[in-house]
N, C-alpha and C positions, 0 to 999 in steps of 0.2 A: 274662780271659774264656776258659774252657776249652771249646773246641768239642766235645771228646770227650764231655763230660758234659751236653750240651745236651738239654733236654726242652722241646719246643715248647709243651706245655701249661702251663708255668710262666711263659710270656711274655705280657705284656699290650700290646695295640695302642694307640698314642696318635695316630698320624698318619703321613703319607707325603709324599714329594716325587717328582719325576720319576725319580730314581735311588736314593732312600733310603727307609728304613723306620724310624719312631720307635717303639721298644718298650722295655719295662722288665722287669727280672728281679731278684728278691730285693733290692728297694729301689734297684737300680741302673738308671738310665734312660740309654739310649744311642741313638745313631743308627747304623744299619747302612747304609752306602753301598756298594751292590753294584758290583763291579769285574769286568772281563773278564780281569784279570791281577793278579799280586801287585806293587804299585807300590813303587818305591824312595823312600818318603817317611817322614818322621819322625812316623808315626801308628801306632796299634795296628791291625795288620792281622791278621784272623783267617781261617783256612781253614774254609769252611762245608761240612759234609757235605750233599750234594745232597738226601738224603732229609729232613734237618731243614728245609731251606728250603721244600721242597714241602709238608711237613706244617704248617709255620708259616703259609704263605700260605693254606692251606685253613682253618686255625683262625681267621684274622683276616678272611676274606672278608666275613662278615656285618657286620663293624664298619666297613668301608670306606665313604667317601662314595659316593653313587650316581654322581657324575660321574667317579669314578675306577675303577669296577667293570669298565669295558670296557678298562682298561689293564692289561696283564699285568706282574706282578712278575717279575724276572729269576731264575727258579728254576734256571737252568743256570749261574749265576755260581759260580765256585769260591772266590772271595774277597770279603771286605767290609772296609771301614775301620770300626773301632769308634770313633765320635766322641762327645764329651760332649754331652748335651742342654743347650743353653745357656738353656733356660727354668728350669733348676734350678741350673746351675753357679754356684758362688761361689768367689771367690779367697780369701776370708777365713774362717777356721775359726770365728771367734766368732759368725758369723751363721747357721751351718748349721741351728740349731734354730729360727730365726726364719722367719716367712712370707716368701715371695719373690714379687714381682710382676715380670712380664716383658712388655715391649711389643715386638712384632716389626713393623717397618715396611719395606715394599718401596718406596723413594722414587721409583724410575724415573728417567728422563733429566731432568737439571736445567738444560739449556741449550737455546737456540734455535740451529739450525744456522747457522754463519757461512761455510760454504763457497761459493765462487763457482760450484761445479758444480751447485748446486740449480737445478732448472729451473722450479719453481713458486714464485712469490713468496709464496704463503700459508705456505710452510715457514719463511720468515724472520719470520713474524708470530705464528703459532700453533704451540704445541709439539706434539710427536708424541703425548704422552699424551692431551691434550684432543681431538685429532682422532680418535684411536683409540677413545675412549669412544663416539662416535656409531656407529661401525661395529660395536662389540661389542654395543651395545643393539639395533641393527637385526638382528643375527644371533642375538639371544636369549641371548647370554652373560650379560648383566646386565639387570635389569628397569628400572633408572633410571640416569640420568647422575650421575656424581660431580662435585661442585664442586671437588674437589681438583685443584690444579695443581702439579707438581713445582717449577716456577720460584719459587713462593711459599715453599716449604719451604727451597730452596737460596738464598734471597735474603739470609739473615742478618738481615733485619728482623723483629723479634719480633712485630709486629702481623701481618705477612704469614704468618709461621710459625705463629702461633696460629690464624689463619684456615685454613691448610692442614691442620693437625692436627684442628681441629674438623670440617672437611669429611671427613677420613678416618674420624672417629668416627661421622659421620652416615651415610656410605655406605662401609663398610669394603672391600667387594668382597674381593679377595685381597691388598690392599695394607696391611692392618693386622690384627693379632691381639693379644689380651691373654690372658696366662696367669697363673693363681694357683697357686703350688706345682706348676707343671708341667702343670696341666690348663687347657684352653681355656675361658675364661669369656666371651669377646667376640670377634667376628670373623665370618668366613665359613666355614661348614662345607661348603658346596656352592656350585656356580656361582651359584645364585639364592637361597640360603638365608642371608640376612644377619641376624645376631643384633643388631639395632639397638635393643635395649631399654635406654635410658640409666638408667632407674630401677633395673633389675636390676644393671647395671654399678656404679652408685653404691653399692648395698648391699654389693657385694664390696669396693669401694674405701674405704668409710668407716673401717674399722679402721686402714687404712694412713695416711690423711691427717688424721683427727681422733680420735686415741687419747686416752683418759683413764684411766690406771691399767689399761690393757688392755681397757677397755670403751668402746663408742661413746657419745659424750656430745654433746648440743646439737642444736638443730633445723637442721642443715645440709642445705640443699636439694641436689637432684641437680645443678643448674647449677653451684653453688659447687664441688662435688667434681670435676666434669668440668673446670672451670677450673683447679683445683689440679693435676690430672693433666697437662693441656696445658702448664702452666708448668714442671713438673718435666721432662717430655720435652724441651721446648725448651732448658732449661738443660743437660741432659746432652748433647744434640746439639751445643751450642755449646762444650762443655768440651773442653779439650785432652786428647788421647789419648796413650798411651805412644808413645815414639819408634818408628817403624816404617819399613820400606823405602820406602813410598810418599812419605814426607816428604822423601826425598832425591832424588826424581825432578825433572827439569827441569819447570817449571810452564808450562802454557799460560795466557796472560793471560785472566783471567775477562772482561775488558771487550770481548773480540773480538765477542761476540754480544749480541743484545738481552737486557736483564735482566728483561723481563716478557713475558707471553703475552697477546695480545689477547683470547683466549677465556676467560681466567681470570675466575671470578666476582668475585674481589677487584678486578681491573682494571675490570670493567664497573661495579661499585658505585662506584668512584672517579669514573669518567666521569659517571655519573648524578648524583653530588653536585658536579659541576663542577670536580673536581680532575683535572688532566691529568698531574701529576708522580707517578711511581711510585717510592716509596722502596726503595732496595736498599742496606742497610748494609754488605753484604759479609760473608763468613764468616771467622772467625778461622783463621789458617793451621794451627793445631795441631789443629783439630777434625776429626772423622771425615767430616762432610759435605764439608768442603773437599777432603780427600784423595780422597773418592769422586768428587767433581766433576772434579778434575784427571784422574783415570783415565778418566772418561767422555769428557772432551774430547780424548782421543787420537784420537777419531773426528773428524779435522780436514777430511776430504774429503766427508763425508756418504756414504751408501750409493750415491748417484748417481755420485760421483767415484771411489768405491772399486770398484764393480762392473767397470769396464773393466780395472782392475789385477788383479782376481781372474781375469778371463778370460786375461790375460797370463800369470799364474802357472799356470793350468790348461794352457795351450798348452805352456808350458815343461816342465811335469811330464810331459805326454804324450810329448814328445821325449826327455826325460831322467828317467825314473821313479826312477832311483837317487838323484836329488837330493832326493826327498821327505824322506828321513831327515836329510840334512845341513842342510836348510832348517828343520828342527825344526817342521814342520807338525803332527806328532803328538807333539811333545816331544823330549827332556826340557825342561821349562820351568825352566832353571837360570840361572846367572850370565850365560852367553853369550846366552841368550834375552832376559834383562833388559836387557843392554847395547844390543840392537837397538831397544829401545823408546825410547831417548834421542834418536834422530834425529827432530827435529820439523820437518824441511823439508817443504814442500808442493809444491815445483817438481819436476815429473816430468822426469827426465833420460832416460826411455825404457828404463832398464835393468830387468832382472829383480830385481836387488837392491832397488831402490826399491819395486817392486811387492810383493815379499815382506815388506818392512818395514811398509808401510802395511796390508797384510792382517793381519799379526800385531797391529799397534796397534789395528786395528778390532775384532779378537776380544777384546782386553783391555777396550776401551771398552764393548763390548756386554755383557761379563760384569759390569762395574761398573754398567751401566744396569739390570741385572736382579738385583742382589744384595739381600740382606735385612740390615737392621741390627737387632740384638737388644740391648735395653736392660734389664738386670736390676737391680731395686731391692729393697733390704731395709732395714727400719727400723733405726735405730741411736740409741743414747742419746748425749748430748753428751759424756760422759766417755769414750765408746768411740771417738770420732772423733779422728783424728790427721792430720798433714800427709802421711803415707804413703798414706792411704786417701782416694780421691775421695769427696766428700760433696756432695749437693745439698739445698738447704733448701726446704721448703714452709712454709705459714703456721703450722701447728701441729705439724709433724714434720720429721724429717730422714732422709735415706737415704744409705747407702753404695751405690755403683753400679758396674757394669761395662758396657762397650759392646763388642760383638763383631760380626763380619761373617760372614754365611753365604752359601752358594751361589757360591763363587769358582772352581768348576771352569770352565776356559776354554771359551768357546763354540766349538762345533765349526766347523771350516773349511768343512765341507760345507753348513752352514746359510746361507751367504752368498746363494746364489741365492734361497732362500725369503725372506730379509730384503728383497731387492731387489723381489720381486714384492709382498710385503706392504706395503712402503712406497708403491708405486703404488696399491694398493687403498685404503689409508687416505686418501691425499691426494685421489684421484679421488672417493671417496664423500663426503668432506667438502665438496669444491668443488661437487659436484652437488646434494647434499641439505641442506647446512647453510648454506654461504656464499651459495648461489643464492637461498635463501629470504630472507636478509637483504638481498639486492641484487636488486630486480625486474628490472633490465637483464640481470644474469647468468642469472636464472631463465628469461627469455624466450630467451636465447641457447641454453641447454641444451635447451629445448623444440624450438627450431628445428633443433638439431643431431641430435635423436633420429630424425627422419625428414624428410630434405630432399633435393632434387635441385638440383644446380648447373647452371644454363642459361647458356650463353655466347652473347652476341649480338654481331654485327659492329657496329662503330662507324664 
């Protein structure tokens, strides 16, 4: 990528994230992730002429979603990482000329807090995602509640996983997007603009799932096609991934927390049908969901237990500001940083070292809770499939696939106070406006507490 020969008029806008811009140029689709400095990473780093960035931002402004137009792109950044666009990326050359389907899922936190520091019992029963949904709808972020619950997706039980994926397809919000040859065909373009037309989606998917000599054949209904898609996504999520560093980490026992969420629509349906046992088959250790969940569960203290340790670190850094670099708060995130994540102790010995370790583990956990999983699928013929290439089967077709993870920039240390305040807002809103409605006694209690005077009488 030659920064000297860049012409902003030759670039096409595809989308953006908080720190990144997805653009294409001369058949090459890339992600530009703006940086404040030139990082020492094994990535393609380009130095951007500042005038080019300004002109590019002006060119794409009219194409940006309304919800992001008030967010300024970093026109003063001197560098960017040039990353592959995983909606198009394929590892195998023989499929480059074939259509590519890509599903992006933001699974969110897949466990119920098991920490003894949790002050509200509801957090041991209802997951963060399900509680947060109510606050987001109340604030106008979304129009409708989603029936998706992360604990169903992370359960490893295919019935629960199918229900979770179907719920995402019904109410995608910003947790699911589907791309065809790099172009968004299904998902959320704006905060409230959900493209939930299953018939239109099925029209795009038919050639992938029910091909016949390159042509669509047979009276396959929308529901059947969606069912095929859900099956394929489930099987890829449960498939073993290539050996990676996460697989070598000490594991946090999955059984430490509750395996289901009381607010899950799937759980409520079971209760209505008189079934009180929630099936949780468990995730295969080699699959990406398992590795993601293990990283998430480095949040062993919950934000309520972590926040006092954050304050301890803050106080220490105020007294010894030079320790900020040696403690690796701002990186580098190298072998030494990784070794610190292996300490899974939860007993506070009162030291700064314990506090630093738990803060860093929490940042990694929060990153895993907010990452995106990209599943790229491309049709392949039976004679093209081999043991070296992962393949998933559908009823009438087969796909070679790759699974990747996005948004792994470590969550900033400075965001911890915000997370602590947000946690309180989510829980308090849920207790007052959701649980209270389900429990008349709780409802009366909140009403009394809204405006009351305590009068003490002598006895």
